[in-house]
C-alpha positions in Angstrom: 5.1 21.2 13.4 2.3 20.1 11.1 3.4 17.8 8.3 2.1 18.4 4.8 2.3 14.7 3.8 1.8 11.4 5.7 3.1 7.9 5.6 1.5 5.9 2.8 1.2 8.8 0.5 2.6 8.2 -3.0 4.9 10.6 -4.7 6.2 10.8 -8.3 9.6 12.3 -8.9 9.7 15.2 -11.3 13.5 15.8 -11.5 15.0 15.1 -14.9 17.4 12.4 -13.7 14.8 10.1 -12.3 11.6 11.5 -13.7 8.4 9.5 -13.2 9.8 7.3 -10.4 7.1 6.2 -7.9 7.9 6.3 -4.2 5.9 5.7 -1.0 6.4 7.9 2.1 7.3 5.4 4.9 8.3 7.7 7.7 8.8 11.3 9.0 11.2 13.0 11.4 12.0 16.6 12.3 15.1 18.1 10.7 17.7 19.0 13.4 19.0 21.9 11.2 16.0 23.4 9.3 12.5 24.1 10.5 10.9 21.5 8.3 10.1 17.8 8.2 12.3 15.1 6.7 10.5 12.3 4.9 11.6 8.7 4.3 10.5 7.7 0.8 10.7 4.0 -0.3 11.5 3.5 -4.0 11.2 0.0 -5.6 14.5 0.1 -7.4 16.7 1.7 -4.7 17.2 2.2 -1.0 15.0 4.5 1.0 15.6 8.1 0.2 15.6 10.9 2.8 13.8 14.0 1.3 13.1 17.4 2.8 9.6 18.7 2.8 10.6 21.6 0.5 12.0 19.2 -2.0 9.1 16.9 -1.7 6.7 19.8 -2.6 8.4 19.9 -6.0 7.4 16.3 -6.7 4.0 15.4 -8.0 1.5 14.0 -5.5 -1.0 12.4 -7.9 -4.5 12.4 -6.5 -5.3 9.0 -8.0 -2.4 7.5 -6.0 -2.7 9.9 -3.0 -6.0 8.4 -1.9 -4.6 4.9 -1.5 -2.3 3.2 1.1 0.4 0.9 -0.3 0.7 -2.4 1.6 4.3 -3.4 2.4 6.1 -1.4 -0.3 9.6 -2.7 0.6 8.6 -6.3 -0.2 9.0 -5.6 -4.0 12.7 -4.9 -3.7 13.4 -8.7 -3.4 10.4 -10.1 -5.2 10.7 -12.2 -8.3 7.3 -10.9 -9.5 6.7 -7.5 -7.9 3.1 -6.6 -7.1 1.5 -3.3 -5.9 -1.3 -3.6 -3.4 -3.3 -0.6 -2.3 -6.3 -0.1 0.0 -8.4 2.8 -1.3 -9.4 5.6 0.9 -12.0 7.2 -1.4 -15.6 6.5 -2.0 -15.4 2.8 -2.9 -18.8 1.5 -1.9 -19.6 -1.0 0.9 -17.5 -4.0 -0.2 -14.1 -4.1 1.5 -11.4 -4.7 -1.1 -7.9 -4.0 -2.4 -6.6 -2.7 -5.6 -3.9 -5.1 -6.8 -1.9 -3.6 -9.6 0.2 -6.0 -11.7 3.1 -3.6 -12.3 4.5 -0.3 -11.1 2.6 1.8 -13.7 -0.5 1.4 -11.5 -2.6 1.2 -14.6 -6.3 0.4 -13.7 -6.4 -1.8 -16.8 -3.8 -4.0 -15.2 -5.5 -4.2 -11.8 -7.3 -7.0 -9.9 -9.8 -5.8 -7.3 -9.8 -8.4 -4.6 -12.2 -8.6 -1.7 -10.9 -8.4 1.9 -13.8 -10.5 3.4 -13.7 -13.5 1.0 -11.5 -15.0 -1.7 -13.3 -13.3 -4.6 -12.9 -10.4 -7.0 -14.9 -7.3 -6.2 -18.1 -7.2 -8.4 -18.4 -3.4 -8.4 -15.2 -2.8 -10.4 -14.3 -4.0 -13.9 -11.6 -6.4 -12.8 -9.3 -8.8 -14.4 -8.0 -12.0 -12.8 -4.8 -12.0 -11.0 -2.2 -13.6 -13.3 -1.0 -17.0 -11.9 2.6 -15.8 -11.6 1.5 -12.9 -9.3 -0.8 -14.9 -7.1 2.1 -16.2 -5.0 3.5 -12.7 -4.7 0.1 -11.4 -3.6 -0.3 -14.2 -0.9 3.3 -13.5 0.3 2.6 -9.8 0.8 -0.7 -10.7 2.6 0.9 -13.3 4.9 4.4 -12.1 5.6 5.1 -9.8 8.6 5.4 -6.2 7.6 8.8 -5.4 9.2 8.8 -1.7 8.7 6.1 0.4 10.2 5.5 4.0 9.2 7.3 5.2 12.3 10.5 3.3 11.2 10.2 0.8 14.1 10.0 -3.0 13.7 6.5 -4.1 12.6 4.7 -7.2 13.9 1.7 -7.7 11.7 0.9 -9.1 8.3 0.0 -7.3 5.2 -3.5 -8.6 5.4 -4.0 -7.3 8.9 -2.7 -3.8 7.8 -5.1 -3.9 4.8 -8.2 -4.7 6.8 -7.2 -2.2 9.5 -6.7 0.5 6.9 -10.2 -0.3 5.4 -11.8 -0.2 8.8 -10.2 3.2 9.7 -11.2 4.8 6.4 -14.5 3.1 5.7 -15.7 1.6 8.9 -17.1 -1.9 9.3 -18.8 -2.5 6.0 -19.3 -6.3 6.3 -18.8 -8.9 8.9 -15.1 -9.7 8.9 -14.2 -12.9 10.7 -11.9 -12.6 13.8 -9.9 -15.3 15.4 -11.2 -15.8 18.9 -7.8 -16.7 20.3 -5.6 -14.0 18.7 -8.1 -11.3 18.0 -6.7 -11.0 14.5 -8.7 -10.8 11.3 -8.9 -14.2 9.6 -7.6 -14.1 6.0 -9.7 -15.7 3.3 -8.1 -18.6 1.4 -6.7 -16.5 -1.4 -5.0 -19.5 -2.9 -8.5 -20.4 -4.1 -8.8 -17.3 -6.3 -9.6 -18.3 -9.9 
């Protein structure tokens, strides 16, 4: 069965009870009863929801959000200062970077565009500095192990590795990204030095 949606897609609930709630699809399975897919959707303020494809079709899939992959969405459930990190899939130019939103509104005016290849802000976007209180949250998401993969199994890689891998899959090798000779993993820039 071909799935209409994929892990990493962002959905916005349209029901009157929880209208405007943002969720990230984290996994998919086939329904044992109906001939449709069942999606696992992570919401920041509650447990993962199980939603049928026919119900999910009633939600809004916003194209501005749809083109980005959310890095470690479950981390925000326990964070003192939640942060929303996305790797864009669209036409974003040659500089590998992330969109780091300061709150769940995903407002571009409250977004820091941070490079993947060095600890700098991306020069091709109008960016604002990452607030000091969110810098530790950002570094935590980048360095902690992502425990939940899209297939629901235990993870084993950091948010930074997922971010770079996502950029490479969608944009290709745009710049020389340093790799650790011993582990074969991408070397994360010293983001603690961001101004």
